[in-house]
C-alpha positions in Angstrom: -13.1 0.1 -21.9 -10.9 -0.5 -18.9 -7.2 0.1 -19.0 -6.7 -3.7 -19.4 -9.2 -4.0 -22.3 -7.6 -1.1 -24.1 -4.1 -2.6 -23.5 -5.2 -5.9 -24.9 -6.4 -4.2 -28.1 -2.9 -2.6 -28.5 -4.1 0.9 -27.3 -1.6 3.0 -25.4 -3.8 5.1 -23.2 -2.8 8.5 -21.7 -2.5 6.7 -18.3 -0.1 4.1 -19.7 2.0 6.8 -21.4 2.2 8.7 -18.1 3.2 5.6 -16.1 5.9 4.8 -18.7 7.3 8.3 -18.4 7.4 8.1 -14.6 9.0 4.6 -14.6 11.5 5.3 -17.3 10.1 2.5 -19.4 8.7 2.4 -22.9 4.9 2.9 -23.4 4.7 -0.4 -25.3 6.5 -2.3 -22.4 3.9 -0.9 -19.9 1.0 -1.6 -22.3 2.0 -5.2 -22.5 2.3 -5.5 -18.7 -1.2 -4.1 -18.3 -2.6 -6.4 -21.0 -1.0 -9.4 -19.3 -2.2 -8.4 -15.8 1.3 -8.0 -14.4 0.7 -4.2 -14.1 -2.4 -2.4 -12.9 -3.2 1.3 -13.2 -6.0 2.0 -10.8 -7.9 4.9 -12.5 -11.6 5.1 -12.1 -13.1 7.1 -15.0 -14.9 9.4 -12.5 -11.8 10.4 -10.4 -10.9 13.9 -11.6 -7.4 15.2 -11.2 -5.9 11.7 -10.8 -2.2 11.2 -11.4 -1.9 7.7 -12.9 0.2 5.2 -10.9 1.4 1.9 -12.1 1.6 -1.1 -9.7 3.6 -4.2 -10.6 6.7 -6.0 -9.3 8.9 -4.8 -12.2 8.0 -1.1 -11.6 9.1 0.9 -8.7 7.7 -0.4 -5.4 4.6 1.6 -4.4 3.4 2.3 -0.9 -0.1 2.7 0.4 -1.3 4.7 3.4 -4.4 3.6 5.3 -6.5 6.4 6.5 -10.1 6.8 7.8 -12.0 7.3 11.0 -13.3 4.7 13.5 -16.5 4.5 15.5 -14.5 6.0 18.5 -12.1 8.5 17.0 -11.4 11.2 14.3 -13.5 13.4 12.1 -13.6 14.5 8.4 -11.2 17.4 9.0 -8.6 15.2 10.7 -8.7 12.6 8.0 -8.3 15.3 5.3 -5.2 16.6 7.2 -3.8 13.0 7.3 -4.4 12.7 3.6 -2.4 15.8 2.8 0.4 14.5 5.0 0.4 11.1 3.4 0.6 12.6 -0.1 3.3 15.2 1.0 5.6 12.5 2.2 5.2 10.3 -0.8 2.3 7.8 -0.5 1.6 6.4 -3.9 -2.0 5.4 -3.1 -4.3 5.9 -0.1 -7.1 3.9 1.3 -10.2 5.2 3.2 -10.9 2.6 5.8 -13.6 4.6 7.7 -15.9 2.7 9.8 -17.5 5.5 11.8 -19.9 8.2 10.9 -19.9 10.3 7.7 -18.2 7.6 5.6 -19.6 8.9 2.3 -18.7 12.5 3.0 -15.2 11.6 4.2 -14.6 9.6 1.0 -16.0 12.4 -1.2 -13.7 15.0 0.4 -10.8 12.7 0.0 -11.5 12.1 -3.7 -11.8 15.8 -4.3 -8.4 16.4 -2.7 -6.5 13.2 -3.7 -4.3 13.1 -6.8 -3.3 9.5 -6.0 -5.5 6.4 -6.5 -7.9 6.0 -3.6 -9.1 2.6 -2.4 -11.8 1.4 0.0 -13.1 -1.7 1.7 -16.9 -1.8 0.8 -17.8 -4.3 3.6 -17.1 -1.5 6.2 -19.7 0.7 4.7 -22.2 -2.2 4.3 -21.8 -3.0 8.0 -22.0 0.7 9.0 -25.2 1.1 7.1 -27.0 -2.2 7.6 -25.3 -4.0 10.5 -23.2 -7.1 10.4 -26.1 -9.5 9.8 -27.3 -8.2 6.4 -25.1 -9.1 3.5 -27.8 -9.4 0.9 -26.8 -9.2 -2.8 -28.7 -6.0 -3.4 -27.0 -4.2 -0.5 -23.5 -5.4 -1.4 -23.9 -4.4 -5.0 -25.6 -1.1 -4.1 -22.7 0.1 -2.0 -20.1 -1.1 -4.5 -21.9 0.7 -7.3 -22.2 3.9 -5.3 -18.5 3.9 -4.5 -17.6 3.2 -8.1 -19.8 6.0 -9.3 -18.2 8.3 -6.7 -14.8 7.7 -8.2 -13.1 5.0 -6.0 -10.1 3.6 -7.9 -9.7 0.3 -6.3 -11.7 -1.8 -3.8 -10.7 -4.6 -1.4 -13.2 -7.4 -1.7 -12.8 -10.4 0.6 -14.3 -12.9 -1.8 -11.7 -15.6 -1.3 -12.6 -16.5 2.3 -14.9 -19.5 1.7 -17.0 -21.1 4.4 -15.0 -24.3 4.4 -11.8 -22.3 5.3 -13.3 -20.8 8.6 -12.6 -23.9 10.7 -9.0 -23.9 9.6 -8.6 -20.3 10.8 -10.2 -21.0 14.1 -7.3 -23.4 15.0 -4.9 -20.5 15.1 -3.4 -18.7 18.0 -5.1 -15.4 16.9 -7.8 -16.7 14.6 -9.0 -14.2 12.0 -7.4 -10.7 12.3 -8.7 -9.1 9.2 -11.8 -7.0 10.0 -13.5 -7.8 6.8 -12.6 -11.4 7.1 -13.8 -11.7 10.6 -17.2 -10.0 9.8 -17.8 -12.4 6.9 -16.6 -15.5 8.8 -19.0 -14.7 11.6 -21.9 -14.2 9.2 -21.2 -17.4 7.3 -21.0 -19.4 10.6 -24.2 -17.9 11.9 -26.2 -18.4 8.6 -24.6 -21.5 7.2 -24.3 -19.7 3.8 -21.4 -19.2 1.5 -19.4 -15.9 1.2 -21.8 -13.5 -0.4 -19.0 -11.6 -2.2 -17.9 -14.9 -3.8 -21.5 -15.6 -4.8 -22.0 -12.2 -6.3 -18.5 -12.0 -7.9 -19.7 -11.8 -11.5 -22.0 -8.9 -10.7 -19.2 -7.2 -8.9 -17.0 -7.6 -11.9 -19.7 -6.0 -14.1 -19.7 -2.9 -12.0 -15.9 -2.7 -11.9 -15.7 -3.1 -15.7 -18.2 -0.3 -16.2 -16.2 2.2 -14.1 -12.7 0.7 -14.5 -12.4 -0.1 -10.8 -9.4 -2.2 -9.9 -10.1 -5.1 -7.6 -7.8 -5.8 -4.7 -8.5 -9.3 -3.6 -8.4 -9.1 0.2 -6.6 -11.7 2.3 -9.3 -12.3 5.0 -7.2 -15.1 6.4 -3.9 -13.3 6.6 -1.8 -14.4 9.6 -1.9 -12.0 12.6 1.1 -13.3 14.4 4.3 -15.3 13.6 2.8 -18.5 15.0 0.0 -18.4 12.4 2.2 -17.5 9.3 2.1 -19.7 6.2 -0.5 -22.0 7.5 -3.2 -24.1 5.9 -5.9 -21.4 6.2 -3.7 -18.7 4.6 -2.8 -20.8 1.5 -6.3 -22.3 1.1 -7.6 -18.8 0.6 -4.7 -18.0 -1.7 -5.8 -20.8 -4.0 -9.3 -19.2 -4.3 -7.7 -15.8 -4.9 -5.8 -17.3 -7.8 -9.1 -18.5 -9.3 -10.6 -15.0 -8.9 -7.6 -13.4 -10.5 -8.3 -15.3 -13.7 -12.0 -14.5 -13.6 -11.1 -10.8 -13.3 -8.8 -11.0 -16.3 -11.4 -12.8 -18.4 -13.7 -9.8 -17.9 -11.0 -7.2 -18.5 -11.0 -6.0 -14.9 -7.7 -5.0 -13.4 -6.8 -7.0 -10.3 -4.1 -7.2 -7.6 -3.8 -9.6 -4.6 -3.4 -8.7 -1.0 -1.0 -10.7 1.2 0.3 -11.2 4.8 0.4 -10.1 7.5 2.8 -11.3 10.1 5.6 -13.4 8.6 9.1 -14.3 9.9 12.0 -13.1 7.7 12.8 -16.6 6.6 9.3 -17.2 5.1 9.0 -14.0 3.1 10.6 -15.2 -0.1 8.5 -18.3 -0.1 5.3 -16.3 0.4 6.1 -13.9 -2.5 7.0 -16.7 -4.9 3.9 -18.8 -4.0 1.6 -15.9 -4.7 3.3 -15.2 -8.0 2.9 -18.8 -9.1 -0.7 -19.3 -7.9 -2.0 -15.8 -9.0 -0.4 -15.6 -12.4 2.0 -12.8 -11.4 -0.8 -10.5 -10.4 0.7 -7.5 -8.5 1.1 -8.5 -4.8 0.0 -5.9 -2.3 1.3 -6.8 1.2 0.7 -5.4 4.7 4.3 -5.1 6.1 4.8 -7.9 6.7 5.5 -7.6 10.4 8.5 -9.8 11.2 8.4 -9.9 15.0 5.5 -9.5 17.4 7.1 -8.0 20.5 7.7 -4.4 19.4 4.5 -2.4 19.9 5.1 1.2 19.2 7.9 0.4 16.8 5.9 -1.7 14.3 6.6 0.8 11.5 10.3 -0.2 11.8 9.5 -3.9 12.2 7.1 -4.0 9.2 9.4 -1.8 7.1 12.0 -4.5 7.4 9.6 -7.1 6.2 8.3 -4.8 3.5 11.8 -4.3 2.2 12.4 -8.0 1.9 8.9 -8.5 0.4 9.6 -6.0 -2.3 13.0 -7.4 -3.0 11.4 -10.8 -3.6 8.5 -9.6 -5.8 5.9 -7.6 -3.9 4.5 -4.7 -6.0 3.0 -2.5 -3.3 3.6 -2.2 0.5 0.8 -1.2 2.8 2.4 1.0 5.5 2.3 0.2 9.2 2.4 3.1 11.7 3.7 3.2 15.3 0.1 2.9 16.4 -0.4 -0.5 14.8 -2.0 -2.9 17.4 -2.4 0.1 19.7 -4.9 2.7 18.3 -6.0 4.9 15.4 -3.1 6.7 13.8 -2.8 10.4 14.1 -1.1 12.8 11.7 2.4 12.2 13.1 1.9 8.5 12.9 0.9 8.8 9.3 4.1 10.7 8.5 6.3 8.2 10.3 4.6 5.3 8.6 4.9 6.7 5.1 8.6 7.7 5.5 9.5 4.3 7.0 7.9 2.5 4.1 9.3 4.9 1.4 12.7 3.9 2.8 11.8 0.2 2.6 10.5 0.4 -0.9 13.4 2.5 -2.1 16.0 0.2 -0.6 14.5 -2.8 -2.4 14.3 -0.9 -5.7 18.0 0.2 -5.5 19.0 -3.4 -4.8 16.9 -4.6 -7.8 18.5 -2.0 -10.1 15.2 -0.5 -11.2 15.6 2.3 -13.7 16.7 5.7 -12.2 16.3 4.6 -8.6 19.8 5.1 -7.4 20.2 8.6 -8.9 18.8 10.2 -5.8 21.3 8.4 -3.6 24.2 9.4 -5.8 23.1 13.0 -5.8 23.0 13.0 -2.0 26.5 11.7 -1.9 27.7 14.5 -4.2 26.0 17.0 -2.0 27.7 15.6 1.1 31.1 15.7 -0.6 30.4 19.4 -1.3 29.0 20.2 2.1 25.9 21.3 0.3 23.5 20.9 3.2 20.5 22.4 1.5 20.8 20.0 -1.5 21.0 17.1 1.0 17.7 18.3 2.6 16.0 18.7 -0.8 16.8 15.2 -1.8 16.0 13.6 1.6 12.9 11.4 1.9 11.9 13.6 4.9 13.5 17.1 4.3 11.9 18.7 7.3 13.2 16.1 9.7 16.7 16.3 8.3 16.7 20.1 8.6 15.4 19.9 12.2 18.1 17.5 13.3 20.9 19.6 11.7 19.6 22.8 13.3 19.3 21.0 16.7 22.9 19.7 16.4 24.3 23.1 15.7 22.3 24.7 18.5 23.6 22.2 21.0 27.2 22.6 19.9 29.9 25.3 20.2 30.3 25.5 16.4 30.6 29.2 15.3 27.8 30.0 12.9 30.3 31.1 10.2 31.7 27.6 10.2 28.4 25.7 10.4 28.4 24.7 6.8 31.9 23.2 6.7 31.4 20.2 8.9 28.9 18.5 11.2 29.1 18.2 15.0 29.9 14.5 14.9 33.6 15.1 14.0 34.3 18.8 13.9 36.9 20.3 11.6 40.0 18.3 12.6 38.5 14.8 12.5 36.2 15.3 9.4 37.0 12.5 7.0 35.2 14.3 4.1 37.3 17.4 4.6 40.5 15.3 4.7 39.4 13.4 1.6 38.6 16.6 -0.3 42.1 17.9 0.6 43.7 14.7 -0.5 41.9 14.7 -3.8 
């Protein structure tokens, strides 16, 4: 049985118990959330060494790191290195979005080395193997079954983009920016047929139920610029995603919903609440959102702002954006920067929402600062290596004698240090 099926029967699985311990919640509370579909625990029965992770708006906000090669760049070794960096800096899940060569072997190496849930987008492998004009049912189900048997924990399926929605998207400034969405839209327009993933959805559910694969319903019509945000095409697809959520739950398959995209700050709350209403409070997994379009090279900051607001208003997981967004395939340093930026966004929202235990880290940093305990500050930092590097650089550039280096920073020095004065006053 899947995690959802067991939860509905009142069974507290080891995975539910582990999530409860991590989230500082009761096992029964988590079990009820999984049974209702408000929480998912992506945990394929074949993924050895997996550390269970709960995803739901009432849990701590999770972040995902997209990895994978392209037809032009990277190799299996580089992707494994990026995987290790993403996990080191706190990614809660990772996705292998490989579209180039060696897709199967890259995914296998990732699964063998990944303790976090691993997701994929099967349409990429289908196109890589068979080209963009062959979406036969047998090939779709064959690839999905292979990935499920390999141990993939969750899969993005673009089943909500129906043929009748394509003309709506073509009115936009940027059209369809989802790779999976664009591939399927082109196929539907050329063949005159309906979305093959929608047509085969019951068969897909059967595979997911057998292996306990969580479905992530992809937003093939997510807006790719502010001008296209919250439009007719986006919300038409969302209605179909809501239908698919309830079909998943009927079959005991765990499901979450993917969301925008590029959205101005003033539209984020509305988007989060609309998904919750239409999709029965299924966990919302959002890309960013990117809140301005004019900052290439800094989109990890821009999307982090949107992600923080999205999480505050109900998103359950944030898909990171790196500095290379809109520019190229991320390298290892881009992965690090993207993960840390989104850990900051997620944590800020969780603190503001008073989620259990979230502010303890911040209070411990404050205590360390009051005590001039630099090493403790570094240990508690979201990026300890960067904090140490900046501190060492500041001392090297200053005239602070090494014997006094721990007593103040180079911003104020000893005479203007407010913390030293406060400590003396106390």
